[in-house]
N, C-alpha and C positions, 0 to 999 in steps of 0.2 A: 533179741529181736525187739528192740524198743521202738523202732519206727514203723512196725507193721500195724495195720488197722485190726480191729477186732474180727471183722469178717474174714480177712486174709489169714489171720491166726487160726480161726475156726476151720477154714478150708484146708489149711496145712495139716491140722490135727486129723481131719477125716481122711485125707490122702495118705498120711503116714499109717493109720490103722488099716486102710485098704491095702497098702503095700505089704503089710505084715501078714494079711490073710491070703495073699497069693502064694501058691506053692512054688518054691524056688526051683524045683526040679522039672516043672512043667511050664513050657512057654507056648502060648497060643497067640495068634494074631488078633483075636477078639472081634467085636462087632465092627470096629472102625476098619480093620483089615478086610472084613467081608464087604463092607460098603464100598471101599476103594476098589477092590477086585471086581465087584459087580458093576461099578461105574465104568471101569476100563473095558470090561467085556461088552457092555452096551455100546460104548464108543466104537470099539472094533467092529461090532456087528453093523452099526449104522454106516461106518466107512466102507465096509465090504458091500453092503447093499447099494450105496451110492455109486461105488466104482463099477459094480455090475450093471447098473442102470446106464451109466455113461458109456461103458464098453459096448452095450447093446445098441446104442445110438450111432456108433462109428460105422461108416460105410467102407468096407475093405475092398470093394471092386476098384481096380485101377484102370483108368482110361489110357490107352496107349498114346504116346506122343507121336504125331505124324512125322515130325522132323527126324526124330530118332529112328523111326521105322524106315524112312527113306535112306538115311545114312547107313543103316544096317543092310538094306538091300543093295546099296551101292558097293559096300565092302564085300558082299558075297559075289557080286557080278565081276569085280575086278580080278580076283584070283582065277576065276574060271576062264576069263578071256586071256589072261596072261599064260595060263597052262595050255590053252588051245593054240595060241600063237607059237609057243615054244615047241610044241610037238608038230607044228606044220599043218594043223587042221583048222587054221583060222578061216576067215571068210574067203572063199574062193570065187573068182569071177566066172560066171557061166556065160559063154558067149556064142 
């Protein structure tokens, strides 16, 4: 390691001794794993709170479309008049 600086060499020495102190049979996520998990949990909580706020603002009442309502009534009226004419009970002239 001729091209390493003295501080880099010292850091590598400390890291190697730290790696030897770690029990090879026990693997833990450590502090960094906890911090990452906690940050993700906070992000999910904030997103759920925001989504809940936005969903509460949505108005789910639907205004009926007058054109669609008229077309639906016209469709209902046509079969009734066709059935009445076919059975001979259509409009009869009273005289």
